[in-house]
ROPA-534160 format. One record per residue (C-alpha): residue number from 1; x, y, z. Coordinates in pm, whole numbers. Example, Ala and Ser with C-alpha at 12.3 -4.5 7.8 and 13.67 -1.06 7.14 Angstrom:
2
resi, X, Y, Z
1, 1230, -450, 780
2, 1367, -106, 714
This chain:
333
resi, X, Y, Z
1, -137, 7463, -9932
2, -450, 7298, -9813
3, -483, 6917, -9821
4, -818, 6756, -9856
5, -942, 6476, -9641
6, -844, 6205, -9889
7, -483, 6329, -9899
8, -455, 6331, -9522
9, -591, 5976, -9500
10, -336, 5852, -9752
11, -45, 6012, -9567
12, -156, 5853, -9236
13, -186, 5512, -9399
14, 157, 5544, -9546
15, 317, 5636, -9216
16, 148, 5336, -9050
17, 284, 5098, -9316
18, 636, 5242, -9283
19, 626, 5199, -8904
20, 513, 4839, -8932
21, 782, 4756, -9185
22, 1064, 4886, -8965
23, 947, 4735, -8632
24, 1136, 4433, -8508
25, 948, 4100, -8480
26, 786, 4021, -8143
27, 988, 3777, -7930
28, 863, 3423, -7894
29, 743, 3365, -7529
30, 885, 3056, -7355
31, 646, 2902, -7099
32, 768, 2928, -6734
33, 899, 2600, -6587
34, 664, 2411, -6356
35, 791, 2436, -5995
36, 907, 2106, -5850
37, 677, 1946, -5591
38, 808, 1984, -5234
39, 978, 1677, -5091
40, 761, 1489, -4838
41, 854, 1557, -4477
42, 1035, 1273, -4305
43, 818, 1109, -4040
44, 963, 1117, -3690
45, 957, 770, -3537
46, 907, 798, -3160
47, 1171, 633, -2950
48, 1054, 308, -2790
49, 937, 347, -2432
50, 1140, 147, -2180
51, 946, -106, -1974
52, 1060, 68, -1659
53, 940, 428, -1649
54, 1226, 580, -1453
55, 1048, 906, -1376
56, 732, 732, -1256
57, 937, 495, -1040
58, 1133, 787, -895
59, 808, 966, -812
60, 677, 652, -644
61, 998, 614, -443
62, 964, 970, -315
63, 598, 913, -221
64, 687, 598, -25
65, 969, 780, 154
66, 738, 1065, 253
67, 478, 812, 372
68, 751, 657, 597
69, 718, 323, 415
70, 1096, 306, 419
71, 1137, -61, 324
72, 925, -29, 9
73, 1094, 302, -77
74, 1438, 144, -44
75, 1341, -127, -294
76, 1239, 138, -548
77, 1559, 341, -504
78, 1771, 25, -541
79, 1592, -59, -866
80, 1660, 292, -995
81, 2023, 261, -884
82, 2051, -62, -1084
83, 1892, 94, -1393
84, 2105, 410, -1377
85, 2416, 338, -1167
86, 2581, 664, -1276
87, 2307, 876, -1117
88, 2444, 1003, -781
89, 2098, 1080, -639
90, 2000, 714, -632
91, 2317, 608, -450
92, 2267, 888, -198
93, 1902, 797, -142
94, 1983, 430, -88
95, 2252, 512, 166
96, 2025, 756, 354
97, 1739, 508, 373
98, 1962, 224, 485
99, 2093, 443, 768
100, 1740, 552, 860
101, 1611, 194, 865
102, 1903, 87, 1083
103, 1816, 360, 1335
104, 1447, 269, 1331
105, 1529, -98, 1384
106, 1748, -11, 1682
107, 1476, 212, 1830
108, 1204, -51, 1792
109, 1429, -320, 1937
110, 1488, -103, 2245
111, 1113, -48, 2273
112, 1052, -422, 2253
113, 1305, -498, 2527
114, 1156, -233, 2756
115, 807, -372, 2703
116, 933, -719, 2793
117, 1081, -592, 3121
118, 740, -438, 3203
119, 569, -772, 3143
120, 383, -635, 2841
121, 414, -904, 2574
122, 158, -738, 2344
123, 363, -418, 2319
124, 684, -620, 2284
125, 530, -821, 2003
126, 423, -506, 1816
127, 770, -355, 1847
128, 950, -666, 1722
129, 702, -704, 1437
130, 795, -348, 1343
131, 1160, -457, 1336
132, 1073, -742, 1100
133, 875, -509, 874
134, 1191, -304, 823
135, 1439, -591, 836
136, 1273, -925, 741
137, 1597, -1117, 803
138, 1653, -986, 1157
139, 1730, -1306, 1350
140, 1695, -1143, 1692
141, 1341, -1033, 1613
142, 1253, -1379, 1484
143, 1387, -1547, 1798
144, 1214, -1304, 2036
145, 880, -1333, 1857
146, 909, -1711, 1862
147, 977, -1700, 2238
148, 681, -1464, 2295
149, 453, -1696, 2102
150, 575, -2002, 2293
151, 520, -1823, 2624
152, 174, -1720, 2511
153, 85, -2079, 2429
154, 219, -2198, 2766
155, 15, -1932, 2945
156, -300, -2043, 2767
157, -230, -2405, 2849
158, -160, -2322, 3214
159, -475, -2109, 3237
160, -681, -2386, 3078
161, -541, -2645, 3317
162, -606, -2420, 3616
163, -956, -2348, 3493
164, -1037, -2719, 3460
165, -908, -2779, 3813
166, -1119, -2495, 3948
167, -1429, -2624, 3771
168, -1375, -2971, 3911
169, -1308, -2830, 4255
170, -1613, -2604, 4246
171, -1840, -2894, 4150
172, -1718, -3088, 4448
173, -1734, -2782, 4671
174, -1359, -2784, 4730
175, -1271, -2435, 4600
176, -1065, -2253, 4856
177, -1119, -1900, 4973
178, -761, -1826, 4873
179, -839, -1884, 4504
180, -1139, -1653, 4525
181, -940, -1382, 4699
182, -670, -1399, 4436
183, -921, -1372, 4152
184, -1096, -1080, 4321
185, -760, -908, 4353
186, -708, -938, 3977
187, -1052, -789, 3907
188, -1004, -503, 4153
189, -665, -425, 4004
190, -811, -437, 3654
191, -1085, -191, 3749
192, -836, 43, 3914
193, -610, 43, 3608
194, -914, 101, 3389
195, -995, 417, 3586
196, -633, 527, 3541
197, -670, 468, 3165
198, -395, 208, 3167
199, -572, -5, 2909
200, -301, -265, 2863
201, -253, -316, 3237
202, -628, -337, 3286
203, -655, -595, 3008
204, -385, -808, 3166
205, -548, -816, 3512
206, -905, -871, 3394
207, -793, -1156, 3170
208, -636, -1318, 3477
209, -968, -1287, 3660
210, -1166, -1427, 3364
211, -931, -1726, 3353
212, -1089, -1821, 3687
213, -1441, -1695, 3615
214, -1489, -1696, 3236
215, -1867, -1651, 3256
216, -1865, -1333, 3465
217, -2072, -1102, 3241
218, -1966, -778, 3414
219, -1597, -863, 3384
220, -1643, -956, 3017
221, -1816, -624, 2948
222, -1539, -436, 3128
223, -1275, -615, 2921
224, -1472, -538, 2606
225, -1457, -168, 2695
226, -1081, -202, 2747
227, -1049, -338, 2393
228, -1261, -52, 2259
229, -1030, 202, 2420
230, -720, 24, 2293
231, -875, 25, 1944
232, -934, 400, 1966
233, -569, 464, 2057
234, -442, 243, 1779
235, -680, 399, 1527
236, -558, 747, 1618
237, -203, 623, 1568
238, -282, 488, 1222
239, -253, 121, 1328
240, -585, 23, 1176
241, -532, -353, 1159
242, -449, -378, 1529
243, -748, -153, 1606
244, -971, -384, 1404
245, -850, -686, 1603
246, -938, -520, 1935
247, -1284, -426, 1811
248, -1344, -787, 1706
249, -1239, -904, 2055
250, -1473, -653, 2213
251, -1761, -789, 2007
252, -1674, -1147, 2105
253, -1676, -1056, 2475
254, -1997, -854, 2465
255, -2208, -880, 2151
256, -2448, -610, 2264
257, -2165, -366, 2327
258, -2002, -468, 2001
259, -2308, -359, 1804
260, -2245, 1, 1907
261, -1913, -15, 1721
262, -2044, -196, 1414
263, -2033, 108, 1183
264, -1694, 215, 1317
265, -1553, -134, 1273
266, -1685, -155, 918
267, -1534, 184, 832
268, -1192, 80, 964
269, -1202, -250, 778
270, -1307, -76, 457
271, -1013, 165, 494
272, -773, -127, 548
273, -918, -306, 245
274, -876, 6, 33
275, -512, 37, 143
276, -442, -324, 46
277, -628, -274, -284
278, -420, 32, -375
279, -100, -148, -272
280, -199, -443, -490
281, -248, -216, -793
282, 106, -88, -747
283, 251, -432, -682
284, 97, -610, -983
285, 345, -443, -1221
286, 633, -617, -1042
287, 477, -931, -894
288, 136, -1075, -980
289, 160, -1327, -694
290, 225, -1051, -442
291, -67, -851, -581
292, -296, -1152, -537
293, -191, -1189, -172
294, -270, -822, -110
295, -604, -842, -290
296, -705, -1144, -81
297, -630, -946, 234
298, -841, -658, 102
299, -1135, -893, 40
300, -1092, -1061, 380
301, -1122, -726, 554
302, -1411, -602, 340
303, -1592, -863, 126
304, -1813, -583, -10
305, -1514, -408, -172
306, -1626, -463, -534
307, -1312, -323, -695
308, -1089, -557, -494
309, -1317, -852, -575
310, -1309, -778, -949
311, -934, -716, -953
312, -874, -1040, -762
313, -1076, -1239, -1016
314, -878, -1085, -1302
315, -547, -1148, -1127
316, -634, -1512, -1056
317, -731, -1566, -1421
318, -405, -1411, -1535
319, -210, -1625, -1287
320, -380, -1938, -1421
321, -297, -1843, -1780
322, 65, -1784, -1691
323, 83, -2118, -1514
324, -52, -2293, -1824
325, 216, -2141, -2046
326, 496, -2392, -2101
327, 849, -2323, -2211
328, 977, -2487, -2534
329, 1182, -2737, -2333
330, 875, -2835, -2130
331, 669, -2883, -2447
332, 940, -3106, -2589
333, 922, -3328, -2283
């Protein structure tokens, strides 16, 4: 049986209506919940920094020890030992340095005594000053240095008195040949020791001669050269301040000769000033007064050291401000 197009369309429409009638209703869609906002991260509060940076102080203590500045190093290790008494390294370091300083003090004391027996007060003085640098409360060093200074003053007074007598005698024509022979002996001995490169011995003998003849230009020039050589030895040994003193003496004795060392002298003094400046920067964290003392030394050695000048001005201003600060009890008074 053939169906026409209208019959087929009716059957299809019927099937579609039957399917729609039997289909279940579409489910109602529930909107997805909104995700909760993430909780804000807790901010980490950095731990407060202690006023004493232990690691930096330990590093400084090691640097001072390696630089053989044992006294300053010992102070740093003792501070660390106080801050962290349970740390065995600090106790060990303190004990080692105390033993080392004791040995150095004993060695320098022996050197000072030997210099005294050789009639070399300058070397004895340097040795005992070294003892005091390591042990400021060393009574033996204080007594010996006081005795050396007293003897030095007596020698100057005796030389001055003898010089006045010689001047008076020479004006009256009474100077004896014996005095002249003795003075010539001192000069000859000084020249001989100079040739043997015994600078300290040469200095001693020429100074004896100049006590009798202070205006002898040749002897003054020779003594100036002695001071130049002593300065060179001290400079090579790292004793720049003592070297600077000898160069200043050389210039006083012979200004013309001193001009040849002008650049060298300035370089040494600048180096000394820089050392004091750097030491002052380190010291100002612990003691402003000590830093000021060091900065003044730096400026004394090299007035053209701008950084030391500026730092000194700042330190003096800070010192003045601190002095003007009064405690509550003082304000009440």
